[in-house]
N, CA and C atoms as a LAMMPS dump frame, in Angstrom:
ITEM: TIMESTEP
0
ITEM: NUMBER OF ATOMS
543
ITEM: BOX BOUNDS ff ff ff
-5.0000000000000000e+02 5.0000000000000000e+02
-5.0000000000000000e+02 5.0000000000000000e+02
-5.0000000000000000e+02 5.0000000000000000e+02
ITEM: ATOMS id mol type element x y z
1 1 1 N 0.612 -1.103 0.087
2 1 2 C 0.112 -0.088 -0.064
3 1 3 C 0.976 1.272 -0.14
4 2 1 N 0.422 2.585 -0.776
5 2 2 C 1.6 3.376 -0.912
6 2 3 C 1.035 4.068 0.257
7 3 1 N 1.748 4.98 0.842
8 3 2 C 1.807 6.15 1.677
9 3 3 C 1.383 7.205 0.921
10 4 1 N 0.513 8.304 1.397
11 4 2 C 0.159 9.565 1.007
12 4 3 C 1.422 10.276 0.256
13 5 1 N 2.635 10.189 0.559
14 5 2 C 3.406 10.627 0.107
15 5 3 C 3.946 10.17 -1.094
16 6 1 N 4.035 9.058 -1.279
17 6 2 C 4.305 8.129 -2.37
18 6 3 C 3.171 8.367 -3.589
19 7 1 N 1.881 8.565 -3.14
20 7 2 C 0.808 9.121 -4.009
21 7 3 C 1.212 10.419 -4.416
22 8 1 N 1.506 11.401 -3.657
23 8 2 C 1.741 12.898 -4.319
24 8 3 C 2.728 12.74 -5.343
25 9 1 N 3.775 12.322 -4.811
26 9 2 C 5.087 11.815 -5.803
27 9 3 C 4.757 11.206 -7.033
28 10 1 N 4.051 10.319 -7.175
29 10 2 C 3.698 9.727 -8.165
30 10 3 C 2.72 10.613 -9.244
31 11 1 N 1.782 11.275 -8.449
32 11 2 C 0.545 12.2 -9.254
33 11 3 C 1.669 13.392 -9.787
34 12 1 N 2.611 13.603 -9.6
35 12 2 C 3.35 15.117 -9.77
36 12 3 C 4.102 14.625 -11.152
37 13 1 N 4.206 15.695 -11.991
38 13 2 C 4.802 15.625 -13.382
39 13 3 C 6.085 15.702 -12.942
40 14 1 N 6.826 16.228 -12.249
41 14 2 C 8.313 16.087 -11.818
42 14 3 C 9.193 16.813 -12.917
43 15 1 N 8.533 17.956 -13.668
44 15 2 C 9.11 18.635 -14.512
45 15 3 C 10.894 18.692 -14.406
46 16 1 N 11.434 18.653 -13.09
47 16 2 C 12.676 18.846 -13.258
48 16 3 C 13.427 17.693 -13.43
49 17 1 N 12.796 16.424 -13.727
50 17 2 C 13.29 15.235 -14.009
51 17 3 C 13.224 14.749 -15.751
52 18 1 N 12.91 15.893 -16.309
53 18 2 C 12.685 15.594 -17.507
54 18 3 C 13.057 16.641 -18.467
55 19 1 N 13.179 16.504 -19.917
56 19 2 C 13.577 17.258 -20.876
57 19 3 C 12.595 18.525 -20.897
58 20 1 N 12.906 19.741 -21.036
59 20 2 C 12.001 20.834 -21.306
60 20 3 C 10.98 20.339 -22.216
61 21 1 N 9.75 20.789 -22.093
62 21 2 C 8.812 20.882 -23.25
63 21 3 C 9.088 21.536 -24.533
64 22 1 N 8.957 20.659 -25.644
65 22 2 C 9.343 20.995 -26.608
66 22 3 C 10.754 20.932 -26.997
67 23 1 N 11.805 20.557 -26.124
68 23 2 C 13.024 20.707 -26.375
69 23 3 C 13.556 19.931 -27.471
70 24 1 N 14.352 20.306 -28.586
71 24 2 C 14.805 19.442 -29.459
72 24 3 C 16.129 18.822 -29.043
73 25 1 N 16.179 18.041 -28.612
74 25 2 C 17.433 17.387 -27.973
75 25 3 C 18.312 16.839 -29.213
76 26 1 N 17.93 16.719 -30.105
77 26 2 C 18.688 16.033 -31.194
78 26 3 C 19.998 16.877 -31.718
79 27 1 N 19.582 17.963 -31.285
80 27 2 C 20.819 19.379 -31.447
81 27 3 C 22.152 19.021 -30.934
82 28 1 N 21.674 18.637 -29.751
83 28 2 C 22.724 18.795 -28.955
84 28 3 C 23.686 17.17 -28.936
85 29 1 N 22.915 16.097 -29.466
86 29 2 C 23.734 14.76 -29.95
87 29 3 C 24.422 15.028 -31.068
88 30 1 N 23.988 16.19 -32.032
89 30 2 C 24.874 16.223 -33.401
90 30 3 C 26.096 16.887 -33.378
91 31 1 N 26.57 17.408 -32.149
92 31 2 C 27.783 18.034 -32.066
93 31 3 C 28.842 17.259 -32.605
94 32 1 N 29.838 18.342 -33.033
95 32 2 C 31.287 17.931 -33.55
96 32 3 C 31.907 18.316 -32.263
97 33 1 N 33.345 17.909 -32.546
98 33 2 C 34.265 18.421 -31.161
99 33 3 C 34.375 20.047 -31.371
100 34 1 N 34.301 21.002 -32.518
101 34 2 C 34.287 22.212 -32.71
102 34 3 C 32.861 22.493 -32.1
103 35 1 N 31.6 22.157 -32.42
104 35 2 C 30.659 22.206 -31.487
105 35 3 C 30.452 22.213 -30.281
106 36 1 N 31.405 21.16 -29.786
107 36 2 C 31.421 20.578 -28.252
108 36 3 C 32.236 21.965 -27.422
109 37 1 N 33.36 22.149 -28.169
110 37 2 C 34.493 23.462 -27.806
111 37 3 C 33.523 24.87 -27.425
112 38 1 N 32.796 24.957 -28.605
113 38 2 C 32.049 26.147 -28.327
114 38 3 C 30.776 26.234 -27.272
115 39 1 N 30.271 25.187 -27.168
116 39 2 C 29.303 25.129 -26.137
117 39 3 C 29.83 25.032 -24.787
118 40 1 N 31.217 24.623 -24.625
119 40 2 C 31.599 24.505 -23.372
120 40 3 C 32.563 25.646 -23.102
121 41 1 N 32.742 26.933 -24.009
122 41 2 C 33.309 27.992 -23.595
123 41 3 C 32.573 28.698 -22.674
124 42 1 N 30.815 28.857 -22.798
125 42 2 C 30.576 29.624 -21.962
126 42 3 C 30.207 29.307 -20.73
127 43 1 N 30.172 27.732 -20.104
128 43 2 C 30.391 27.778 -18.824
129 43 3 C 31.421 27.978 -18.02
130 44 1 N 32.715 27.677 -19.001
131 44 2 C 34.155 27.703 -18.295
132 44 3 C 34.405 29.174 -18.147
133 45 1 N 33.684 30.105 -19.168
134 45 2 C 33.997 31.558 -18.916
135 45 3 C 32.932 32.03 -17.527
136 46 1 N 32.039 31.752 -17.425
137 46 2 C 31.075 31.871 -16.361
138 46 3 C 31.568 31.544 -15
139 47 1 N 32.098 30.306 -15.04
140 47 2 C 32.848 29.959 -13.816
141 47 3 C 33.88 30.746 -13.339
142 48 1 N 34.876 30.99 -14.359
143 48 2 C 35.966 31.683 -14.501
144 48 3 C 35.511 33.263 -13.815
145 49 1 N 34.486 33.524 -14.269
146 49 2 C 33.792 35.097 -13.982
147 49 3 C 33.383 35.157 -12.462
148 50 1 N 32.499 34.002 -11.933
149 50 2 C 32.052 33.749 -10.538
150 50 3 C 33.503 33.772 -9.907
151 51 1 N 34.387 33.088 -9.928
152 51 2 C 35.665 32.909 -9.116
153 51 3 C 36.386 34.132 -9.345
154 52 1 N 36.441 34.956 -9.931
155 52 2 C 37.013 36.514 -9.999
156 52 3 C 35.96 37.223 -9.246
157 53 1 N 34.691 37.465 -9.397
158 53 2 C 33.947 38.175 -8.525
159 53 3 C 33.911 37.849 -7.138
160 54 1 N 34.307 36.65 -6.984
161 54 2 C 34.335 35.944 -5.373
162 54 3 C 35.526 36.373 -4.7
163 55 1 N 36.645 35.75 -5.541
164 55 2 C 37.997 36.557 -4.946
165 55 3 C 38.329 37.782 -4.604
166 56 1 N 37.407 38.95 -5.576
167 56 2 C 37.478 40.139 -5.017
168 56 3 C 36.526 40.797 -3.859
169 57 1 N 35.963 39.832 -3.439
170 57 2 C 34.557 40.378 -2.463
171 57 3 C 34.809 39.243 -0.985
172 58 1 N 35.212 37.925 -1.024
173 58 2 C 35.416 37.287 -0.013
174 58 3 C 36.479 36.21 -0.275
175 59 1 N 36.823 35.552 0.942
176 59 2 C 37.646 34.64 1.171
177 59 3 C 36.981 33.202 1.416
178 60 1 N 35.776 33.05 0.995
179 60 2 C 35.256 31.59 1.324
180 60 3 C 34.679 31.246 -0.101
181 61 1 N 35.888 30.803 -0.551
182 61 2 C 35.579 30.422 -2.124
183 61 3 C 34.793 29.005 -2.479
184 62 1 N 34.95 28.191 -0.976
185 62 2 C 34.396 26.854 -1.407
186 62 3 C 32.612 26.874 -1.179
187 63 1 N 32.053 28.089 -0.86
188 63 2 C 30.817 28.31 -0.873
189 63 3 C 30.242 28.486 -2.488
190 64 1 N 31.356 28.539 -3.235
191 64 2 C 30.589 28.837 -4.632
192 64 3 C 30.992 27.727 -5.329
193 65 1 N 31.778 26.544 -4.991
194 65 2 C 32.17 25.369 -5.669
195 65 3 C 30.934 25.023 -6.264
196 66 1 N 29.946 24.479 -5.726
197 66 2 C 28.988 23.551 -6.465
198 66 3 C 28.482 24.272 -7.759
199 67 1 N 28.746 25.744 -7.863
200 67 2 C 28.399 26.525 -9.18
201 67 3 C 29.035 25.888 -10.41
202 68 1 N 30.334 25.226 -10.327
203 68 2 C 31.173 24.809 -11.415
204 68 3 C 30.407 23.691 -11.602
205 69 1 N 29.741 22.636 -10.819
206 69 2 C 28.771 21.682 -11.143
207 69 3 C 27.81 21.922 -11.894
208 70 1 N 27.139 22.964 -11.45
209 70 2 C 25.743 23.569 -12.043
210 70 3 C 26.318 23.907 -13.595
211 71 1 N 27.412 24.664 -13.822
212 71 2 C 27.626 24.872 -15.043
213 71 3 C 27.838 24.08 -16.004
214 72 1 N 28.739 22.672 -15.553
215 72 2 C 28.984 21.827 -16.374
216 72 3 C 27.223 20.947 -16.61
217 73 1 N 26.643 20.933 -15.79
218 73 2 C 25.501 20.115 -16.03
219 73 3 C 24.408 20.815 -17.059
220 74 1 N 24.621 22.192 -16.872
221 74 2 C 24.145 23.097 -18.01
222 74 3 C 24.849 23.291 -19.239
223 75 1 N 25.93 22.764 -19.497
224 75 2 C 26.334 22.343 -20.636
225 75 3 C 26.275 21.35 -21.379
226 76 1 N 25.921 19.916 -20.046
227 76 2 C 25.746 18.827 -20.538
228 76 3 C 24.348 18.704 -21.43
229 77 1 N 23.074 19.251 -20.854
230 77 2 C 21.99 19.376 -21.593
231 77 3 C 21.013 20.554 -20.965
232 78 1 N 21.494 21.964 -21.707
233 78 2 C 20.736 22.915 -21.24
234 78 3 C 19.483 22.899 -21.387
235 79 1 N 18.562 21.733 -22.256
236 79 2 C 17.432 21.758 -22.543
237 79 3 C 16.77 20.618 -21.33
238 80 1 N 17.285 20.184 -20.371
239 80 2 C 16.561 19.438 -19.176
240 80 3 C 16.169 20.162 -18.093
241 81 1 N 15.101 19.673 -17.371
242 81 2 C 14.352 20.416 -16.627
243 81 3 C 15.555 20.725 -14.97
244 82 1 N 16.455 19.774 -14.97
245 82 2 C 17.254 20.067 -13.895
246 82 3 C 17.979 21.364 -14.128
247 83 1 N 18.26 21.649 -14.99
248 83 2 C 18.897 22.754 -15.609
249 83 3 C 18.055 24.222 -16.053
250 84 1 N 16.99 24.081 -15.755
251 84 2 C 16.064 25.195 -15.693
252 84 3 C 16.194 26.341 -14.957
253 85 1 N 16.162 27.893 -15.38
254 85 2 C 16.094 28.781 -14.729
255 85 3 C 15.442 28.657 -13.235
256 86 1 N 14.239 28.03 -13.14
257 86 2 C 13.423 28.101 -11.882
258 86 3 C 14.114 26.796 -10.974
259 87 1 N 14.421 25.771 -11.556
260 87 2 C 14.933 24.974 -10.873
261 87 3 C 16.481 25.25 -10.026
262 88 1 N 17.316 25.956 -10.894
263 88 2 C 18.627 26.016 -10.682
264 88 3 C 18.592 27.32 -9.459
265 89 1 N 17.664 28.73 -9.529
266 89 2 C 17.356 29.539 -8.782
267 89 3 C 16.745 28.649 -7.192
268 90 1 N 15.644 28.235 -7.594
269 90 2 C 14.95 27.656 -6.294
270 90 3 C 16.06 26.845 -5.464
271 91 1 N 16.589 25.714 -6.249
272 91 2 C 17.41 24.746 -5.352
273 91 3 C 18.606 25.371 -4.667
274 92 1 N 19.309 26.286 -5.621
275 92 2 C 20.362 26.613 -5.163
276 92 3 C 20.489 27.639 -3.937
277 93 1 N 19.551 28.792 -4.137
278 93 2 C 18.933 29.868 -3.255
279 93 3 C 18.452 29.023 -1.82
280 94 1 N 17.41 28.134 -1.841
281 94 2 C 16.713 27.112 -0.628
282 94 3 C 18.117 26.763 0.064
283 95 1 N 18.895 25.755 -0.852
284 95 2 C 20.154 24.928 0.045
285 95 3 C 21.151 25.951 0.48
286 96 1 N 21.519 27.022 0.174
287 96 2 C 22.38 28.212 0.587
288 96 3 C 21.675 28.653 1.926
289 97 1 N 20.305 28.935 1.611
290 97 2 C 19.829 29.497 2.791
291 97 3 C 19.651 28.777 4.18
292 98 1 N 19.311 27.164 3.534
293 98 2 C 19.1 26.22 4.699
294 98 3 C 20.449 25.812 5.492
295 99 1 N 21.498 25.858 4.899
296 99 2 C 23.098 25.743 4.877
297 99 3 C 23.47 26.717 6.125
298 100 1 N 23.042 28.243 5.697
299 100 2 C 23.23 29.307 6.408
300 100 3 C 22.582 29.167 8.092
301 101 1 N 21.284 28.895 8.06
302 101 2 C 20.319 28.71 8.982
303 101 3 C 21.125 27.766 9.963
304 102 1 N 21.516 26.553 9.273
305 102 2 C 21.782 25.413 10.237
306 102 3 C 23.288 25.942 10.449
307 103 1 N 23.915 27.068 10.018
308 103 2 C 25.103 27.07 10.56
309 103 3 C 24.905 28.14 11.744
310 104 1 N 24.137 29.034 11.69
311 104 2 C 23.692 29.778 12.715
312 104 3 C 23.324 29.464 13.879
313 105 1 N 22.362 28.048 13.547
314 105 2 C 22.194 27.598 14.831
315 105 3 C 22.796 26.338 15.445
316 106 1 N 23.743 25.78 14.689
317 106 2 C 24.39 24.767 15.272
318 106 3 C 26.021 24.887 15.063
319 107 1 N 26.544 26.051 14.58
320 107 2 C 27.92 26.338 14.137
321 107 3 C 28.531 25.562 13.071
322 108 1 N 29.707 25.745 12.532
323 108 2 C 30.229 25.259 11.31
324 108 3 C 30.576 23.815 11.68
325 109 1 N 29.881 22.574 11.388
326 109 2 C 30.39 21.338 11.754
327 109 3 C 29.431 20.483 10.957
328 110 1 N 29.954 18.894 11.376
329 110 2 C 28.934 18.207 10.544
330 110 3 C 27.88 17.759 10.856
331 111 1 N 27.224 18.18 12.342
332 111 2 C 25.84 18.198 12.687
333 111 3 C 24.944 19.305 11.695
334 112 1 N 25.889 20.293 11.574
335 112 2 C 25.269 21.271 10.596
336 112 3 C 24.957 21.133 9.183
337 113 1 N 26.035 20.385 8.824
338 113 2 C 25.66 20.016 7.309
339 113 3 C 25.01 18.803 7.123
340 114 1 N 24.92 17.859 8.092
341 114 2 C 24.132 16.696 8.263
342 114 3 C 22.662 17.163 8.136
343 115 1 N 22.257 18.168 9.209
344 115 2 C 20.805 18.626 9.091
345 115 3 C 20.467 19.386 7.936
346 116 1 N 21.157 20.154 7.268
347 116 2 C 21.087 21.07 6.098
348 116 3 C 20.769 19.996 4.36
349 117 1 N 21.866 18.965 4.852
350 117 2 C 21.495 17.986 3.738
351 117 3 C 20.05 17.5 3.596
352 118 1 N 19.852 17.156 5.139
353 118 2 C 18.629 16.098 5.339
354 118 3 C 17.284 16.97 5.149
355 119 1 N 17.468 18.487 5.333
356 119 2 C 16.243 19.194 5.113
357 119 3 C 16.298 19.542 3.377
358 120 1 N 17.21 19.997 3.023
359 120 2 C 17.557 20.395 1.192
360 120 3 C 16.791 19.128 0.284
361 121 1 N 17.174 18.077 0.845
362 121 2 C 17.04 17.106 -0.276
363 121 3 C 15.36 16.943 -0.548
364 122 1 N 14.771 16.637 0.929
365 122 2 C 13.287 16.547 0.775
366 122 3 C 12.71 17.644 0.088
367 123 1 N 12.986 18.696 0.491
368 123 2 C 12.499 19.924 -0.149
369 123 3 C 12.541 20.413 -1.553
370 124 1 N 14.05 19.788 -1.952
371 124 2 C 14.009 20.113 -3.725
372 124 3 C 12.971 18.946 -4.132
373 125 1 N 13.171 17.701 -3.606
374 125 2 C 12.089 16.641 -4.338
375 125 3 C 10.562 17.275 -4.039
376 126 1 N 10.004 17.765 -2.698
377 126 2 C 8.67 18.384 -2.844
378 126 3 C 8.478 19.569 -3.661
379 127 1 N 9.588 20.35 -3.902
380 127 2 C 9.4 21.493 -4.86
381 127 3 C 9.323 21.016 -6.264
382 128 1 N 9.687 20.011 -6.774
383 128 2 C 10.369 19.543 -8.091
384 128 3 C 11.407 20.539 -8.491
385 129 1 N 12.339 20.824 -7.526
386 129 2 C 13.254 21.683 -7.985
387 129 3 C 14.417 20.808 -7.711
388 130 1 N 14.965 19.807 -8.228
389 130 2 C 15.835 18.708 -8.324
390 130 3 C 17.266 19.122 -9.174
391 131 1 N 18.197 19.575 -8.567
392 131 2 C 19.344 20.174 -8.945
393 131 3 C 20.648 19.91 -8.091
394 132 1 N 21.219 18.593 -8.709
395 132 2 C 22.238 17.809 -7.43
396 132 3 C 23.166 18.603 -6.968
397 133 1 N 23.767 19.813 -7.723
398 133 2 C 24.865 20.525 -6.939
399 133 3 C 24.448 21.179 -5.619
400 134 1 N 22.895 21.539 -5.841
401 134 2 C 22.511 21.945 -4.304
402 134 3 C 23.012 21.524 -3.459
403 135 1 N 22.764 19.889 -3.443
404 135 2 C 23.048 19.375 -2.03
405 135 3 C 24.567 19.866 -1.482
406 136 1 N 25.175 19.856 -2.364
407 136 2 C 26.779 20.327 -2.155
408 136 3 C 26.563 22.042 -1.648
409 137 1 N 25.723 22.517 -2.187
410 137 2 C 25.48 24.014 -1.325
411 137 3 C 24.839 24.124 -0.178
412 138 1 N 24.27 23.446 0.143
413 138 2 C 23.993 23.254 1.402
414 138 3 C 24.785 22.748 2.514
415 139 1 N 25.619 21.908 2.197
416 139 2 C 26.762 21.345 2.82
417 139 3 C 27.824 22.675 2.997
418 140 1 N 28.275 23.018 1.947
419 140 2 C 29.236 24.424 2.092
420 140 3 C 28.902 25.296 3.067
421 141 1 N 27.322 25.847 2.926
422 141 2 C 27.233 26.84 3.804
423 141 3 C 27.091 26.528 5.069
424 142 1 N 26.472 25.172 5.238
425 142 2 C 26.114 24.917 6.784
426 142 3 C 27.437 24.647 7.525
427 143 1 N 28.773 24.251 6.488
428 143 2 C 29.98 23.934 7.309
429 143 3 C 30.958 25.362 7.183
430 144 1 N 30.818 26.219 6.582
431 144 2 C 31.288 27.857 6.807
432 144 3 C 30.865 28.655 6.145
433 145 1 N 29.512 29.16 6.391
434 145 2 C 28.874 30.237 5.906
435 145 3 C 29.384 31.506 6.155
436 146 1 N 29.937 31.735 7.404
437 146 2 C 30.389 33.139 7.404
438 146 3 C 29.371 34.607 7.9
439 147 1 N 28.904 34.959 7.122
440 147 2 C 28.031 36.207 7.207
441 147 3 C 27.126 36.176 6.333
442 148 1 N 26.112 37.393 6.455
443 148 2 C 25.008 37.311 5.341
444 148 3 C 25.495 37.938 3.877
445 149 1 N 26.473 38.545 3.962
446 149 2 C 27.063 38.786 2.974
447 149 3 C 27.662 38.077 1.574
448 150 1 N 27.912 36.704 2.311
449 150 2 C 28.219 35.711 1.482
450 150 3 C 27.176 35.132 1.081
451 151 1 N 25.759 35.087 1.42
452 151 2 C 24.598 34.62 0.941
453 151 3 C 24.236 35.539 -0.218
454 152 1 N 24.531 36.9 -0.121
455 152 2 C 23.907 37.732 -1.056
456 152 3 C 24.749 37.821 -2.443
457 153 1 N 25.866 37.403 -1.755
458 153 2 C 27.21 37.428 -2.967
459 153 3 C 26.926 36.143 -3.691
460 154 1 N 26.455 35.195 -3.214
461 154 2 C 25.751 33.431 -3.783
462 154 3 C 24.829 33.7 -4.527
463 155 1 N 23.846 34.743 -3.987
464 155 2 C 22.783 35.149 -5.131
465 155 3 C 22.974 35.972 -6.413
466 156 1 N 23.931 36.529 -6.283
467 156 2 C 24.46 37.243 -7.414
468 156 3 C 25.308 36.353 -8.38
469 157 1 N 26.092 35.356 -7.799
470 157 2 C 26.423 34.226 -8.465
471 157 3 C 25.536 33.681 -9.43
472 158 1 N 24.639 33.228 -8.346
473 158 2 C 23.261 32.28 -9.198
474 158 3 C 22.987 33.178 -10.349
475 159 1 N 22.478 34.45 -10.167
476 159 2 C 22.18 35.322 -11.297
477 159 3 C 23.075 35.062 -12.511
478 160 1 N 24.113 35.08 -12.145
479 160 2 C 25.356 35.28 -13.576
480 160 3 C 25.329 34.001 -14.185
481 161 1 N 24.667 32.564 -13.27
482 161 2 C 24.901 31.497 -13.762
483 161 3 C 23.581 30.918 -14.466
484 162 1 N 22.658 31.804 -14.025
485 162 2 C 21.016 31.562 -14.946
486 162 3 C 21.569 32.182 -15.878
487 163 1 N 22.048 33.119 -16.264
488 163 2 C 22.328 33.757 -17.477
489 163 3 C 22.689 32.64 -18.71
490 164 1 N 23.466 31.861 -17.732
491 164 2 C 24.486 30.988 -18.828
492 164 3 C 23.216 29.902 -19.443
493 165 1 N 22.405 29.584 -18.633
494 165 2 C 21.424 28.699 -19.054
495 165 3 C 20.678 29.123 -20.444
496 166 1 N 20.244 30.437 -20.615
497 166 2 C 20.051 31.187 -21.663
498 166 3 C 21.147 31.189 -23.045
499 167 1 N 22.266 31.463 -22.454
500 167 2 C 23.273 31.764 -23.602
501 167 3 C 23.525 30.082 -24.064
502 168 1 N 23.558 29.054 -23.413
503 168 2 C 23.69 28.001 -23.773
504 168 3 C 22.488 27.369 -24.722
505 169 1 N 21.315 27.36 -24.32
506 169 2 C 20.309 27.281 -25.157
507 169 3 C 20.441 27.898 -26.608
508 170 1 N 20.942 29.466 -26.118
509 170 2 C 20.836 30.068 -27.554
510 170 3 C 22.057 29.563 -28.333
511 171 1 N 23.179 29.239 -27.797
512 171 2 C 24.515 28.759 -28.338
513 171 3 C 24.096 27.29 -29.42
514 172 1 N 23.377 26.462 -28.559
515 172 2 C 22.957 25.118 -29.149
516 172 3 C 21.991 25.418 -30.572
517 173 1 N 21.191 26.368 -30.061
518 173 2 C 20.489 26.665 -31.514
519 173 3 C 21.324 27.317 -32.569
520 174 1 N 22.101 28.059 -32.474
521 174 2 C 22.711 28.42 -33.376
522 174 3 C 23.99 27.52 -33.86
523 175 1 N 24.556 26.758 -33.364
524 175 2 C 25.428 25.426 -33.904
525 175 3 C 24.522 24.631 -34.881
526 176 1 N 23.308 24.641 -34.07
527 176 2 C 22.177 23.489 -34.862
528 176 3 C 22.141 23.999 -36.229
529 177 1 N 21.65 25.36 -36.438
530 177 2 C 21.223 26.122 -37.312
531 177 3 C 22.432 26.234 -38.278
532 178 1 N 23.544 26.508 -37.795
533 178 2 C 24.721 26.726 -38.676
534 178 3 C 25.121 25.453 -38.977
535 179 1 N 24.998 24.401 -38.522
536 179 2 C 25.313 23.065 -39.21
537 179 3 C 24.305 22.549 -40.15
538 180 1 N 23.284 23.262 -40.082
539 180 2 C 22.541 22.812 -41.403
540 180 3 C 22.572 23.572 -42.728
541 181 1 N 23.353 24.488 -42.562
542 181 2 C 23.389 25.297 -43.518
543 181 3 C 24.738 25.096 -44.366
């Protein structure tokens, strides 16, 4: 017999686990090496830009490490629900906030990190905002959040990363249309 939670999960469409509606994923599979290099350039530049901003404003670099994984996932499949702007912003900011709060409540240690992860994962499932690098974000902020300015800076870095989603989709579209000519 299914629990009410199981029934809820089964009835949901779970858009963050599927390709975006109307996505033409054949474009991504047909890229040659030159196309792959063109597509990977934007995530690389984005991560380097975030690193430069972080270096200029804070000394807590590890708080932003999960964004490199986000950028790589966006490169791998920019047309997947896991990499949608909604999923990226909601999951990353939620995880950072949870980690920050557990840091304030329990200090920077394994207890704080464990509690942050145990809260973040079910919330991502419940909100249909499953973006795996966010689990690392909750842990990073729980272990060493520092002050509120790091959370604000992380939000700025998420903003930069969300621009990447649109750029990757546009680049993929350009490469596909250029390839047809």
